[in-house]
N, C-alpha and C positions, 0 to 999 in steps of 0.2 A: 405514554412513558415520559415524554419530554416536559409535560406540564407540571410534574411534581419533582422538585429539586431535593434530592436526598443528600445525606452526608458523605456518600461515596460516589465518585464520578469516574467514568471512562470517556476519554476524548477519542474520537475516531475521524477518519477522513470522510469527505462527501457530505451529502445532505441527509435529511430524514428518510429519503426514498432510495438512498444509495445501497448497493449490495453490502458494503461494509457495515452500515448501520443495521440493515435487516439481518445479516448473519449473526451479529453480536446479540441483537435483540431477541431473535427467534431461536437460536441454537446454543449460544454461549452464555448468555446473561444469567446471573443468579439474582436473588431477591434484593430489594433495597439498594439498587444501583441506578444512577441516572446516566443515560448516554447523551453525550453532547457532540454532534457532528460539527466540524470546524471548516469544512470546505477543503481547499488544497493543502498539501502537506507543508507548505511553507508558511501557513497561517498559524501553526500550533502555538508557537511561543507568544506572539502578541495576543492571540485569542485567549489563551489561558490566563495571561496577566490581566486582561480586561475582565474576564469572567470572575476571577477572584476579587478584583477590585470592586466590581458591582456587588458581588456577594457580601463583601465586607461592609459596604455602604448600607445594604439592606439590614445587616445585623446591627450596625450602629444606630440606625433609625428605630429598630425594634427595641434596642436597649434604652432608648429615651422614653419609650412608652411603658416598658415594664422591666423590672430588674430580674431578669431570668438568666441564670448562669449559663444555661444551655445556649442561649442566643449569642453569648459572647464568644463562642467558638466559631472561627471562620473555617469553612469547608476546605480542607487541604488533603483529604484522602482521595487521591486520584492516580490513574495511570493513563498513558497514551498508547494507543495501538494504531499502527498504520502499515501500509504496504511497504515491502522491502524495496520494490522497484529495482533500479540499477545502482543503488547507493552502497551496497555491500554484498559480497559474494555469499551464497548459502554455504553452510557447513555440512559435513558428512552426517552429523547428528541432527535429527529432526527436532529442532527446538526454536524458541523465540530468539531473535537476535537484537543486539543493541548497538547504537552508535554513540560514542562518548559525548559528542557535542549535544546530544538530546537529553543527557542526564539519565539517572538510574530508574526513572519512572516510565521511560519510553521504550516500547517494545515493537519490533518489526516482525512481520510474518516470515515464516521459513520459506514459503513459496513467494514468487514475485508479487502477486496481487491476489485479491479475493477470487477473481475469475479462475485462477489456476486450481483452486480447490474444487471447483464445480466441474472441471474437465475430467469427469469420471465416466467412462463408457457405460458402466453398470447403471449409474444414476441417470444418464441421458436415455438409456434403453428403457428404464422404468418409467420415466416421464413420457416417452414416446408411446409405449403400450397403454399407459393410463389414459392419455388423451385420445388415443385411437378407440379404446373400448368405450369411453364416454361418447364419442361420436357415433358409434354403432347403436348405443342406447338412445341417443338424441339426434335424430336426422337433421335438425335445424342447427346443429353445432357448427361453428365457424372453423373447426379443425379441418384443414384441407390437405391432409397427408395420408399416405397409406400406412400400413402397420410398420413397426420398427424393422429395419433390415437385420437387426441382431447386433450383439456386442462386438463381434469381430469386425464387421463393416464400419461400425461407429469408431472403433479403435483406429482403423485404417484412415478414416476421414480426419481424425485429429492428428495422426502422425503425418499424413501427407501435408496438411496445413503447416505443421511445425517444420517439416523439411523445406517447404517453400520459404520459410522465414529464416533459415539457418544463417545465411550471410548477413541479413539485416540485423539479427539479434547480436551477432558478433560485433558489428559496427556500433550498435547501441551500448554494448558492454564496454567497448574501447573508449567511447565518449564518456561513459559513466566513470571510468577510471580517471580520466583527465579532470572530471568535475570534483573528484575527491582530493586532488592535489590542493594543498593549502593555498597555492598560488592562484588557482583559478577562482577561488572564493574570496581572495583578498581584495579589499578596496583601499583606495588612497585616503589615509587619515588626514584630517584637517587640523589636528592638534597632536602634540607630542607629550602632553601631560593628561592625566585622567582625573576628572572631577575637580579640577582646579586650574588656575591660570599659571603660566610659567613664572619662575622667580624673576627672570630677566625679561623685560618687554622691549628691550632695545632692538632696533631694526636689524642690525647685523647679526645678533644672536638668533632672532626669530627666523631670519632668512637661512642661516646656517642649519638650523634644526629642520626647516622645510626641505632643504636640499638633501639632507640625510634621509628624510622620509621618502622622497622621490627616488633616491638611489636604491633603497631597500625594496620599494615597490617594483621598480624596473627589474631588479634581479630575481624577485620571486615570480613575477609574471612570466619571465623568460623560461621558467621550468616547464611551462606548457608548450610542448614542441610536437612537430609532425612525427619525429622519430619515436617519441614515447607513444603516440597514437598507433603508429605502425607496429610497434613492438607488442602492444596490448592486443591489437587486432589479430596479429598472427597467432598469439597464444590462444585466443578464443576460437579462432577458426580451427585450430588443431584440436581443441577440446571438443567442439561440437561435431567434429568429423570422426570421432572415435566410435567404434562399433558398440562398445559398452554403454556409451552415452544414450544410444537409441534403444538398446536391448533393455536397459533398466529404466527407460522412460524419464530420464533426467530432464528432458525438455519441459516436462510439466512443472519442474522446480525452477529452471533457469530462464526459460523464455517467458515473455510477458503474455499473460493470459488474454488480455484485451486484444493483443495483436493476433493471437491464435484464433480468437473468435472471428476477427475480420478476415483472416485467411480462409477460415472454414466457410464463411459467407461467400467469399469470392469463388470458392470451389462449387458451392451450391448454385451459383449463377451460370455455370458452364453447361450449356444446353446439350453438349455432345456426350455428356456422361451417361452411362447406362442406368444409373440410379438417380433420378431427378427430384425425388420428393424429400429433400432435406428440410429439417425443421429450423425455426428461428432460435438461435442461441440466446438472444436477448430475452425472449419470452420464456425459454427454458430456465434461465437464471432466476427469474422472479419466483418460479416454482421450486427450484433447487435449494434456495436459501432457507426454505421451510422444511426441506426433506433430507438434506445432507446429514450423514452420520459423522459427527465430528470426532468420534472415538477412533476413527481411522487416521486422525491427524494429531500426533502428540503435541505439536506446538499450540493447537487450539485448545486442547485439554489443559495445557500449561497456562494459557491465557485465562481460562475459566478459574483455575486454582488461584491465580494471582488476584483476580477480581474478588474471589471469596475471602482472600486473606487481607483485603484492605481494612 
């Protein structure tokens, strides 16, 4: 898929073997789209600029060889899709989200990350029984688990892992709130004019402008306070402690799916538990991205529609 660069592009997180790439490629993608994985989420802006710069250079070289109007068009039909993480709270409506600073072509998942979509007890149960049946038919299979314990026990496994993470996720959300303050992302500028030099280059004038920058920087950074962290933490602790939050399984939307995976693994390592034959969620995920029903997730259907509309 990555070897052919088409006129429409979707940029995603991770590499070509990441769950993000695999989910889009196997379950969401429509025809004539190129998927470009960019690594970490902070790479998007620079990566896209570099991608289109290289793309333009290739077109310019082609134009020198042949006068083809189609070659003169630089690929700019693209969208960005990435995990929501702790950057913005989910809405009550299951839809793609956006952050203003990313522009109107960047969309965030409704659930925290791709792993959250795979935390479906029915899907895990289906994987479990499929692998167990394959093992019965093939004695040399490396599948080393008993039959699935059933959807109810798998649901309990996921929920117990999430409950163990309750306070940790509240802290992560509180820190995420601080990260969203403009102050926490502000850096100290080294110039007070943009794309030009100042009208006055006199030392006293330059020093005066510099002191003004320092003053503004100190005031904005001061917005990041322990009190604001405590206030946010209390709010999330209250939210995650509500009965409705657990009854409606909102932890599948709010909590980080990668963290839930790790907590599930930790439970599986407890030798004192009555049911010891837990599966590997990492191995499950590689199967699940090819078998998930995205029609259960309106935001993923919305993503497919946006890709088709490019």
